[in-house]
matplotlib code that plots the C-alpha trace (Angstrom):
import matplotlib.pyplot as plt

x = [0.1, 1.4, 1.1, 3.6, 3.6, 0.8, -1.6, -1.7, -3.2, -2.0, -3.1, -1.2, -1.8, -3.7, -5.8, -6.8, -7.4, -9.4, -11.7, -13.6, -14.8, -17.4, -19.1, -19.0, -20.4, -23.5, -23.4, -24.2, -27.6, -28.2, -28.4, -30.1, -32.5, -33.1, -32.8, -35.1, -37.1, -40.3, -40.1, -39.8, -43.3, -44.9, -43.9, -43.1, -45.1, -48.1, -48.3, -49.8, -47.3, -48.1, -47.5, -44.4, -42.9, -44.4, -43.3, -39.5, -39.8, -41.6, -38.7, -36.1, -37.6, -37.6, -33.9, -33.1, -35.1, -33.0, -29.8, -29.3, -30.5, -27.6, -25.4, -25.9, -25.3, -22.1, -20.7, -21.6, -19.7, -16.1, -15.7, -13.3, -14.0, -13.7, -16.4, -17.2, -16.5, -19.5, -21.8, -20.3, -20.7, -24.2, -25.4, -24.0, -25.7, -29.0, -29.2, -28.2, -31.0, -33.6, -32.8, -33.0, -36.4, -37.4, -36.5, -36.5, -39.3, -42.1, -42.7, -43.7, -46.7, -49.9, -51.5, -54.7, -52.9, -51.9, -52.3, -49.6, -47.4, -48.0, -47.2, -44.0, -43.0, -43.1, -41.6, -38.7, -38.1, -37.9, -35.7, -33.3, -33.4, -32.0, -29.3, -28.4, -28.0, -25.9, -23.2, -23.3, -23.2, -19.9, -18.5, -18.7, -18.7, -15.1, -13.6, -12.2, -10.2, -8.9, -6.8, -7.1, -4.1, -5.8, -3.6, -4.8, -8.6, -9.2, -7.8, -11.0, -12.8, -10.4, -10.5, -14.2, -14.8, -12.7, -14.7, -18.3, -17.1, -16.3, -19.6, -22.4, -20.6, -20.4, -24.1, -25.3, -23.4, -24.1, -27.7, -27.8, -26.4, -28.8, -31.8, -30.9, -33.0, -30.6, -30.9, -33.5, -35.3, -36.1, -36.2, -38.3, -38.4, -35.5, -33.7, -34.0, -33.3, -29.9, -28.9, -29.6, -26.9, -24.4, -24.9, -24.8, -21.1, -19.5, -20.9, -19.5, -16.1, -16.1, -17.0, -14.1, -11.8, -13.2, -12.7, -9.3, -8.9, -10.0, -9.0, -6.0, -7.5, -10.9, -8.9, -9.8, -6.6, -7.6, -11.1, -10.8, -8.9, -9.3, -10.8, -14.0, -17.2, -20.4, -22.9, -24.7, -28.5, -30.9, -32.2, -28.6, -28.5, -30.4, -28.0, -25.2, -26.6, -27.3, -24.0, -21.9, -22.9, -20.4, -22.5, -25.4, -24.1, -22.6, -26.1, -27.7, -24.5, -24.6, -28.4, -28.1, -25.4, -27.3, -30.8, -29.0, -27.7, -30.7, -33.0, -31.0, -29.9, -33.2, -33.8, -37.2, -35.7, -32.9, -35.5, -37.4, -34.6, -32.3, -35.2, -38.5, -37.4, -35.0, -37.5, -37.5, -37.7, -39.2, -37.8, -39.4, -39.7, -39.5, -43.1, -42.9, -44.7, -43.3, -41.8, -40.1, -36.2, -35.4, -31.9, -31.9, -29.2, -26.7, -27.2, -27.3, -24.4, -22.3, -23.4, -22.6, -19.1, -18.5, -19.2, -17.0, -14.1, -14.8, -14.7, -10.7, -9.2, -11.6, -10.7, -7.1, -8.0, -10.3, -7.6, -4.7, -7.4, -8.2, -4.8, -3.7, -6.7, -8.9, -12.0, -14.6, -12.9, -12.5, -16.3, -17.5, -15.4, -16.3, -19.8, -20.0, -18.5, -21.2, -24.0, -22.6, -22.2, -25.7, -27.1, -25.8, -27.5, -30.7, -30.5, -30.3, -33.2, -35.3, -34.5, -35.2, -37.8, -39.7, -38.9, -36.3, -33.1, -31.2, -32.3, -32.3, -29.6, -28.1, -24.7, -25.0, -27.4, -27.1, -24.9, -21.6, -18.8, -21.8, -22.4, -25.2, -23.2, -22.9, -22.4, -25.2, -23.7, -24.9, -23.8, -26.8, -25.1, -21.7, -22.6, -24.5, -21.6, -19.5, -21.7, -23.2, -19.5, -17.8, -20.8, -21.4, -17.3, -17.0, -20.0, -19.2, -15.7, -17.2, -20.4, -18.8, -16.7, -18.9, -18.1, -14.5, -15.9, -18.2, -14.9, -13.7, -16.9, -16.6, -12.9, -14.4, -17.2, -14.4, -12.7, -15.8, -17.1, -14.5, -16.9, -16.0, -19.1, -18.5, -21.5, -23.9, -22.0, -22.0, -25.6, -27.0, -25.5, -26.9, -30.4, -30.7, -29.1, -31.4, -34.6, -33.7, -32.8, -35.7, -37.9, -36.5, -38.7, -41.8, -40.9, -40.5, -43.9, -45.7, -44.5, -45.4, -49.0, -49.0, -48.8, -51.0, -48.8, -49.7, -47.0, -43.6, -41.9, -38.9, -36.9, -39.6, -42.3, -42.9, -42.7, -45.7, -46.7, -45.2, -42.2, -39.6, -40.7, -40.3, -36.8, -36.1, -37.2, -35.7, -32.5, -31.5, -33.7, -33.9, -29.9, -29.2, -31.1, -29.6, -26.2, -27.2, -28.3, -24.8, -23.1, -25.2, -24.7, -20.9, -20.3, -20.3, -18.5, -15.8, -13.7, -11.0, -7.5, -5.9, -8.7, -8.6, -4.8, -5.4, -7.9, -5.8, -2.9, -5.3, -7.0, -3.5, -2.3, -5.1, -4.9, -1.7, -2.4, -5.4, -2.9, -0.7, -3.3, -5.4, -8.9, -10.8, -12.3, -9.0, -7.4, -10.6, -10.0, -6.6, -5.9, -8.3, -6.1, -2.8, -1.7, -2.2, 0.1, 3.3]
y = [0.1, 3.5, 5.1, 7.5, 8.9, 11.2, 8.4, 9.1, 6.5, 7.8, 6.8, 6.3, 9.0, 6.6, 5.6, 9.0, 9.6, 6.4, 6.1, 9.1, 7.5, 5.6, 9.0, 9.7, 6.1, 6.8, 10.7, 8.9, 8.0, 11.1, 12.7, 9.7, 9.3, 12.0, 14.8, 13.3, 10.6, 13.3, 14.4, 10.8, 9.9, 12.9, 13.3, 9.4, 7.4, 10.0, 10.1, 13.1, 15.8, 15.9, 12.0, 12.0, 14.6, 13.8, 10.3, 11.5, 13.0, 10.1, 7.7, 10.1, 9.7, 6.0, 6.2, 8.2, 5.6, 2.9, 4.4, 3.7, 0.0, -0.5, 1.5, -1.0, -4.0, -2.3, -2.2, -5.8, -6.7, -8.1, -10.8, -12.2, -9.2, -6.5, -4.3, -2.0, -3.7, -6.2, -3.0, -1.4, -4.2, -5.3, -1.5, -0.9, -4.1, -3.6, 0.1, -1.1, -3.7, -1.4, 1.5, -0.8, -2.2, 1.4, 3.4, 0.9, -1.5, 0.4, 2.6, -0.8, -1.1, -0.2, 3.2, 1.5, -0.2, 3.2, 1.2, -1.0, 1.9, 3.6, 0.4, -0.8, 2.9, 2.9, -0.7, -0.3, 3.1, 1.7, -1.1, 1.5, 3.3, 0.3, -0.3, 3.4, 3.3, 0.5, 2.0, 5.7, 4.9, 3.5, 7.1, 8.6, 5.2, 4.3, 7.9, 6.7, 3.9, 5.6, 8.3, 10.4, 12.6, 16.3, 17.4, 14.6, 14.4, 17.8, 16.3, 14.4, 17.2, 17.7, 13.9, 13.8, 16.7, 14.9, 11.7, 13.9, 15.4, 12.0, 10.9, 13.8, 16.2, 13.9, 13.0, 16.4, 17.4, 14.6, 14.7, 18.0, 17.1, 13.9, 16.2, 18.6, 18.8, 16.6, 13.8, 13.1, 16.6, 16.9, 14.6, 11.9, 8.1, 8.2, 10.5, 8.0, 4.8, 6.5, 7.7, 4.6, 2.3, 5.1, 5.9, 2.3, 1.8, 5.0, 4.1, 0.5, 1.7, 4.4, 1.6, -0.6, 2.2, 2.9, -0.7, -0.5, 2.6, 1.1, -2.7, -2.3, -0.2, -2.3, -4.4, -5.0, -3.7, -0.3, -0.4, 1.6, 1.3, -2.5, -4.4, -6.5, -4.3, -4.9, -4.5, -1.4, -1.8, 0.5, 2.3, 3.4, 5.6, 8.0, 8.5, 8.6, 11.6, 13.4, 12.7, 13.7, 17.3, 17.9, 15.4, 17.4, 20.6, 18.8, 17.4, 20.8, 22.1, 19.0, 18.9, 22.6, 22.5, 19.5, 21.4, 24.3, 21.9, 20.0, 22.6, 25.2, 22.3, 21.1, 20.4, 22.2, 25.4, 25.5, 25.3, 28.1, 30.0, 29.5, 28.2, 30.2, 33.1, 33.9, 33.2, 36.7, 38.0, 35.9, 33.7, 31.6, 28.0, 25.9, 26.1, 30.0, 30.5, 32.9, 31.0, 32.5, 32.2, 29.8, 30.2, 27.0, 24.9, 27.4, 29.2, 26.2, 24.3, 27.5, 28.6, 24.9, 25.1, 28.4, 27.5, 24.5, 26.8, 29.2, 26.4, 25.5, 28.4, 27.9, 24.0, 25.1, 28.0, 25.3, 22.7, 25.5, 26.7, 23.4, 22.1, 25.3, 26.2, 23.1, 22.2, 24.1, 27.5, 26.4, 25.4, 28.6, 31.1, 29.9, 29.4, 33.0, 33.9, 32.1, 33.6, 37.3, 36.6, 35.4, 38.4, 40.0, 37.0, 37.6, 41.5, 40.6, 38.5, 40.9, 43.2, 40.7, 42.0, 39.5, 40.2, 43.0, 42.0, 44.5, 42.6, 39.1, 36.8, 36.5, 34.9, 34.4, 33.4, 30.7, 27.6, 28.0, 28.0, 28.1, 31.0, 32.5, 32.8, 35.9, 37.4, 39.0, 39.4, 42.3, 43.8, 42.0, 38.8, 39.7, 40.6, 37.3, 35.3, 37.4, 36.8, 33.3, 32.1, 33.1, 32.3, 28.8, 28.4, 29.0, 26.5, 23.9, 23.7, 23.2, 21.1, 18.0, 19.0, 17.6, 14.0, 13.9, 15.8, 12.9, 10.9, 13.3, 13.0, 9.1, 9.8, 11.7, 9.1, 6.7, 9.0, 9.8, 6.3, 3.9, 2.7, 2.2, 2.5, 4.0, 2.8, 4.2, 7.7, 8.0, 7.0, 9.1, 11.9, 11.0, 10.3, 14.0, 15.0, 13.0, 14.1, 17.8, 17.4, 15.1, 18.4, 19.7, 18.2, 18.6, 22.1, 22.9, 21.4, 23.2, 26.4, 25.7, 24.8, 28.0, 29.8, 27.5, 25.3, 21.6, 20.2, 20.0, 23.0, 21.8, 23.4, 24.0, 25.5, 29.1, 31.4, 31.8, 34.4, 33.7, 31.5, 34.3, 34.4, 30.8, 30.8, 33.6, 31.5, 28.2, 29.4, 32.0, 32.3, 28.8, 28.0, 31.4, 30.3, 27.0, 28.6, 30.8, 27.8, 26.1, 29.2, 29.1, 25.7, 25.5, 28.4, 25.9, 23.1, 22.0, 19.6, 21.9, 21.2, 21.3, 19.2, 16.4, 16.1, 15.6, 12.9, 11.0, 10.9, 9.8, 7.2, 5.9, 5.7, 3.7, 1.3, 0.7, -0.2, -2.4, -4.4, -5.1, -6.5, -3.5, -3.4, -0.8, 0.5, 0.9, 2.8, 4.9, 6.2, 6.6, 8.6, 11.6, 14.5, 15.3, 15.8, 12.4, 11.3, 13.1]
z = [0.1, -1.0, 2.3, 4.2, 7.8, 7.0, 6.2, 2.6, -0.2, -3.4, -6.5, -9.8, -12.6, -14.9, -12.1, -11.4, -15.2, -15.9, -12.9, -13.6, -17.0, -14.9, -14.3, -18.0, -18.8, -16.7, -18.1, -21.3, -19.9, -18.2, -21.6, -23.4, -20.8, -18.2, -20.9, -23.4, -21.9, -21.3, -24.9, -26.2, -23.9, -25.4, -28.8, -30.0, -27.9, -27.6, -23.8, -22.1, -21.3, -17.7, -17.2, -19.2, -17.0, -13.9, -14.4, -14.8, -11.2, -9.9, -11.2, -10.1, -6.7, -7.2, -8.2, -4.8, -2.7, -4.1, -3.5, 0.0, -0.7, -3.2, -0.9, 2.0, -0.2, -1.8, 1.9, 2.6, -0.7, -0.5, -2.9, -5.7, -7.9, -5.4, -4.0, -6.7, -10.2, -9.9, -9.6, -12.6, -14.9, -13.7, -13.8, -17.3, -18.7, -17.2, -18.6, -21.9, -22.2, -20.8, -23.0, -26.2, -25.2, -24.2, -26.9, -30.0, -28.9, -27.6, -30.3, -32.1, -29.8, -31.9, -31.2, -30.4, -27.4, -25.7, -22.1, -23.2, -24.2, -20.9, -18.9, -20.8, -20.5, -16.5, -16.0, -18.3, -17.0, -13.5, -14.7, -16.2, -13.1, -11.1, -13.3, -13.3, -9.5, -9.6, -11.4, -10.6, -7.1, -7.7, -8.8, -5.2, -3.1, -4.5, -3.9, -0.3, -1.7, -4.8, -3.1, 0.0, -0.8, -0.7, -3.3, -5.5, -4.8, -6.7, -9.5, -10.0, -11.0, -14.2, -15.2, -14.4, -16.9, -19.6, -18.9, -19.0, -22.2, -23.5, -22.3, -21.7, -24.2, -27.0, -26.4, -26.3, -29.6, -31.5, -30.5, -32.0, -35.0, -35.9, -35.0, -37.9, -40.9, -43.0, -40.7, -38.0, -38.5, -34.8, -31.6, -33.1, -33.4, -36.0, -33.5, -30.7, -33.1, -33.9, -30.8, -28.7, -30.0, -30.2, -26.4, -25.5, -27.3, -25.9, -22.3, -22.3, -23.5, -20.9, -18.4, -19.2, -18.7, -15.5, -14.4, -15.3, -13.2, -10.2, -10.4, -8.0, -5.4, -5.4, -2.6, 0.9, 2.2, 1.2, 3.1, 6.4, 9.1, 9.6, 12.4, 12.6, 11.7, 12.2, 9.4, 9.8, 10.1, 7.9, 11.0, 11.9, 8.7, 10.3, 13.0, 10.6, 9.0, 12.2, 13.4, 10.0, 10.0, 7.1, 5.0, 5.7, 4.4, 1.4, 0.5, 0.5, -1.8, -4.2, -4.4, -5.2, -7.8, -9.7, -9.6, -11.3, -13.8, -14.3, -15.0, -16.9, -19.3, -19.8, -23.4, -23.2, -21.6, -24.2, -26.8, -26.0, -25.2, -28.3, -30.8, -29.8, -28.3, -31.4, -34.1, -35.8, -39.2, -42.1, -44.7, -47.4, -47.5, -50.6, -50.9, -51.3, -47.8, -45.4, -42.0, -39.0, -38.9, -36.2, -34.8, -32.4, -34.2, -34.4, -31.1, -28.8, -30.4, -30.1, -26.6, -25.5, -26.9, -25.3, -22.3, -22.5, -23.5, -20.8, -18.3, -19.0, -17.2, -14.2, -14.0, -13.5, -11.0, -9.1, -8.7, -7.5, -5.1, -3.6, -3.4, -1.5, 0.3, 0.4, -1.6, 0.5, -0.3, -4.3, -4.2, -2.4, -4.5, -7.9, -7.1, -6.2, -9.3, -11.1, -9.3, -9.8, -13.6, -13.7, -12.5, -16.0, -17.8, -15.7, -16.6, -20.3, -20.3, -18.7, -21.7, -24.3, -27.0, -29.2, -32.7, -32.3, -33.7, -31.4, -28.3, -29.4, -29.5, -32.8, -34.4, -38.0, -40.9, -43.4, -43.3, -42.0, -44.7, -47.3, -49.6, -48.0, -44.4, -42.9, -39.2, -37.4, -33.9, -31.9, -28.7, -26.9, -28.0, -27.0, -23.5, -23.2, -24.0, -21.7, -18.7, -19.3, -20.5, -17.4, -15.3, -16.6, -16.9, -13.3, -12.4, -14.5, -13.4, -9.9, -10.6, -9.9, -6.9, -4.3, -5.5, -4.3, -1.1, -0.3, 0.1, 2.7, 4.5, 4.3, 5.8, 8.7, 9.2, 9.9, 11.9, 13.8, 14.5, 13.0, 10.3, 6.8, 5.0, 1.5, -0.1, 2.2, 2.3, -1.2, -1.7, 1.0, -0.8, -4.0, -2.3, -1.7, -5.0, -7.0, -5.0, -5.8, -9.5, -10.1, -9.5, -12.8, -15.5, -13.2, -12.5, -16.2, -17.1, -14.2, -15.4, -19.0, -17.7, -16.2, -19.3, -21.1, -22.8, -22.9, -25.1, -24.5, -26.8, -29.3, -31.6, -34.1, -31.6, -32.4, -29.5, -27.3, -24.7, -21.7, -22.8, -21.9, -18.2, -18.0, -19.5, -16.9, -14.1, -15.3, -16.8, -14.3, -11.0, -10.1, -10.5, -8.8, -5.9, -5.8, -5.7, -2.7, -1.0, -1.8, -0.4, 2.7, 3.5, 2.8, 5.6, 8.4, 6.3, 8.7, 6.6, 5.5, 4.0, 7.3, 9.0, 6.4, 7.1, 10.6, 9.9, 7.3, 10.1, 12.8, 11.0, 9.8, 13.2, 14.5, 11.4, 12.2, 15.9, 14.9, 12.6, 15.4, 17.8, 19.3, 19.2, 17.3, 20.3, 22.0, 19.0, 18.6, 22.3, 22.4, 18.9, 18.4, 17.4, 16.2, 19.7, 20.7, 17.8, 19.5]

ax = plt.figure().add_subplot(projection="3d")
ax.plot(x, y, z, "-o")
ax.set_aspect("equal")
plt.show()
């Protein structure tokens, strides 16, 4: 075991780089399912919008409830193939089978058997949720065994972003390309038939890489401080949450960050912002009819790329800040930057004027590199890019920072109670994370119903009165409120860089003593602080 006197368990570079691909593998399905399933149910299967949207919320709640069950099962697992790898393999296989049946087979059910469409939609979605919980739980739960070096843990967010770009980013870009008029034309049955096998192949490849990354560390010698540990009963979980104050605060911060991401990147919200709200002027179609000009394809793709570009310097800054001052300082600093920048985004959306090119987002007309191409960028768009780019860049760089911070909370729990329960620690965090983020589809649907819209807008949907207020609320106000809650919660978070050094040193000393024959109770009582190690 690669430890020194400070109790550090360091990972090799390839392990740090490859294991986060597990998050990329599950993020493929985050896009394929959670971003598009309401649209699939409403537009492809013909299910009622309210049912499809509320089912997303209901299944996300089901997903959250299964988390502690899977976490407890993971904590009891320690076999020939380790604690974490079986959950990665089983989870990915279940998701692949479920999504094929859902997206490729259910549209074959005749329209006059709508009851069967509703039933299969719910059942297959539920099966997919179980597979998703199996694999996604590993991302947080395996963090304590990967590394406990305070200088290495912040690097997870960097490598995780690479994995996310290989999973979520690729799926988002391909999704827009395949939805273009020359291929699928929209988010229809053809789109889902093309995207499903692509998503499965990408997810499987990323899962294989992640298994390679965790292979060596998925070993009992990296599990906790040793000694005999009684299984944690379900009723003890409430006591764990009550006693682990840092985990409570991280739950609020992580839930807030996920809510901001889920709502602001919701497909319906983006279609209204970059599609319906930017339909101005008229152009003639092939039949000679005058139709509105839609900027969705160009705006959404460009803004997404710009968001990633702006995030690059912030990743360097967040890692440097985390290594020097701890992850708490880094998270609070850059979430505050995002909050300030989105004040500017909010102001611009409040100034938006329907049909007025000067107060609308606009980049170019025609096909890129085509003969009819010309720039139409204006001051409004330049300011939007600056405020959105810096704000999104700062936020995106911290969006997954709570994941390695869960490992700090797991180490703190071992320090506090002697229990090594990474599975339940990771899944207790994700329970709140998922419960909060499950609200996104429902919140958007309820907002649309309030302005009289009963079908989910797509990129081809024309502007309807009140859409701008839904976008203002979903794209700005909800994320800003979530970030404010994050900042408030993290003020009392005690796991600073210095505190984690103490926890690592004390846990290492206890582990050494237990290996030499001391009982866990004696070791826990004898060494509690750095002063006790002298």
